[in-house]
N, C-alpha and C positions, 0 to 999 in steps of 0.2 A: 430542469433537473435531469441529469443523465441516467443512463440505465447500464448497468454492468452487462447485460446480455448483448448490447450493440458493440462491445469491444472484442477484439481478438485476444482473449485472455486464456490462461492456463492455470489451473488449481494445483498449487505445490503442496498444501497441507489443508486439511479440513477439520472442523469441529474442534478448534484449539482455543486456548485461552490467550489474552492479550500479552501475558507474561511469556508464553511459549512463542508467540509471534515475534516479540521484541528479542528474546534470546536468540532465536534462528537467524534473524536479520542482523545480529551483532557480528556474525562472521563475515559480512561484506565489508570491504574496505571503505566504500563511499555509502554513508547512510546519514539519514537526517531525522531528528525528532520533531514532530509536528503536534500541534494542539488538537483535541477533538473539534470537529467542524471543518477542518482543513479540506479543501476541495481538490480533488485529483481527477482528471478526466471528466469533470463536471459532476462528480459523485462526492458526498459528505462522508468524510471517514469519522467514524464514531468509536469510542472505546475509552479505556483507562489511560490517562497521560502518564509518561510521554508515549505517543504513538510513533513507532519507527518505521521508516520507508527506506528502502535501499535502491541503489542504482547499481545494475550488473551489466556492463557493456551498454547496449542501446535499450535495455529493459529496465522497467520500474517494478519493484517487488513492494506489495503494500498489503496490510490486513484490511480485510472488508467484513463487516458484519451484516448479515441478513436476518433481520428480526425474525424469530421463531426457527431459524436455521443454524444459527451459530457464526462463529468467526471462521473465515478462510484466509489463507495466505495466497494472494493472487499475483502473477507475473504478466505483465503486458509489454510485449516486444515493440521495437521501433517507436519509442515514446520520447523522441528528441525534444518536442515541445515541452512535455511535463518535466523531463530532466533539466531543461533549462530554467523552468520556473522554480523548481526545487533549489537549484544552485543559486539562483537569485534572491531567494528568501532568507539566505544566511547573512 
């Protein structure tokens, strides 16, 4: 199992709802809806479906929930492998 702390990530928003994350990610041209349990960077994404993940250039932006801390919107740059996996899942 992966660890968020091992990634070079940036927090875009914190302590948000799943709907707020989905609405925010709707503005990106390239976006994907995944099911709870989808693995990205070896992390399991949890939440209320559909869970939206967006691609912005070489970055992936996704909601990440830390139990007892809430849901955060995370950006990871230089994510070519994960972007290719997302694109291949459609």
